[in-house]
N, C-alpha and C positions, 0 to 999 in steps of 0.2 A: 505496500498500501503505498504510496506518495502520499508524505505527508502535507503537502503543499495544498493535496487535490484533495485526500480524501481516497474513495473509493473510484481507481479508472476502469476504463473498459477491460484493460487487461487484466487489472483483477478482479471479475466480475466475469471474465472469459476462463480463468483460473479456478475459480467457485462453480464451475460449470453453467455456467447461463449461456445462451446463442442465442443468436436473431439479431438483435442491431440493427432494429430496421423502423422505416419512418413509418407512421400509423397507416400514412396510404396503401404501405404493398402489405398489413397484416391479412386480409381477405383473399391473398395470394397464398402466403404464406404455411410451411407446415408447424402449426403451433399444436402442440400436446393438448387432447381433453384431458388430460391429468391436474391433478393439484398442485399448485407450485404459488409461487411468488414473483414478480417480475417488477422492472427497475423501470422508471423512463429518465433518459439523461437527454441533455444537453451539450452539444458536441463542443460549442466554446465557452468560454472563461470571460469574455469581455461583458462589460454591464449588460444587463438586456433593458431593451425598451417594450413597453408594456399598452395595450390596444387599451381605448377608454370602455369599451362595449366588449362583453366575449359572446364569440359567434356559438358556444356552447349553448344545450338546452336546457331550457327550462326544468324545476320542477314543481308541477303543481301550478302554485303561483309564483315559486319563487326565484327571483332571477340570480343568474350566476356570477351576471359583472359584481365585480370587488372594485372597490375607491382604487387608484393607481398607485396612493400614498400607502395603500395597506399590502400591495403587494409589495412595493419599494422596499417597505419597511421587514417584509416576511423573507425578502430573496436572502439566500446564504452563499457568498463572493467566495468562489474558489472551489467549489461545487460541482461536478458536472453531473451529478443525479440530482432531479429536482421533485421527484418522488418516486417511493416505494408502496406496491400494493402485492395483493393476494387475491388467488381466486382456489377457491373448497370446487369438486367435480362433484357432478351428481347432474341430474336434470332439473332440485332447485334451486343448486347454485349456480344455474347458467353455463354449464356444460365444461367447468375447467375454464384451465389459460387461455384456450383459444376462444371461448364465449366469453370470459373476462375481458379479455382484450380487443376484442372485436365491438364491445358494450361502449367498451372507455373509447376508440377509437371514433366512433358514431356520435358519441356526446360533441367533441369537437366540431361538426358539423348538425350542429341541430337537435339530438335525440336528447330523451330527457334520462336515459337509462344508464348513466355514471356520474353520480354528484360528488363521489369524494376525488379530489386531485383537478379537481376546476380550474384552479387556479393555472395551470401550463394555459389552458387556451388564452389566456391573454398576454399571453410573449408575444411579443413582435414576431418572431421566428419559430411560432412552433409548428410549425413544416416541416423545420430539421430536426425537431426531435428524434431522438431515438427507444425504441422500445426493445426491451432484452426480457428473456424468462430462464425459468428451470423450475424442474418439478421437483418436489419435494415427499417423495413416498417416507424419505426416514424419517420425517419430522411432520406437525401439525402444519398448514400454511401458515395460520393465525401466530405462531413462535418463530418461523423461522423469520415471517415477517417482522414482527418485534424486535426478533434479534440482529436484526440487518443497521435498524431503524435506530436500534440501541448504539450500536456499532458506529455509525454515522455521527448519532450525538457528539461520541466521545471525540471524534476527530472534528464536527465544527462546531460543540454548542449547545447546535439545537436542531431541531430535527429537519429534512428537508423541503422546500419553498414549500411544495403543493400536498407538503403530509400535514393536516388538519387535528389530525390527532396522532400519539406516541407508535399505536399500534394496541394490538389486544394479546395477552396470555391469557393460556385455556388454565 
């Protein structure tokens, strides 16, 4: 792990993450149906710009748009990871990683299926974000997600930009 940037793409690859593709490529990607965790990375470490209005879908009567001042305050300088999430397998859980990631990608173009992590859609360069995943047969996704968020916090002093919660342990 690089002390300056925390968890890098190389670190994640060494831990079994794969993909590292743009959300627009998810429909054609070979994403597993199994349970797992995923990360959204921003390749650039330059200061981001923020959109005044989110293109993400509303959730009922809740607007996904956040004030740009709030986004700037939440930004984690020097971090490539902007969001860490989990996906459970099974019909009730939206069919594992494949279903969860497609749902998340669709939320950026107006669907309302993924409320968590919505801050990423207000990044001016959201189209350049990459998503990567790994299955978690060895542990529960919630535990693996919380572990990775905890590691991120140890490195950066706070959770990733778009994580509004620390993750949950079972």
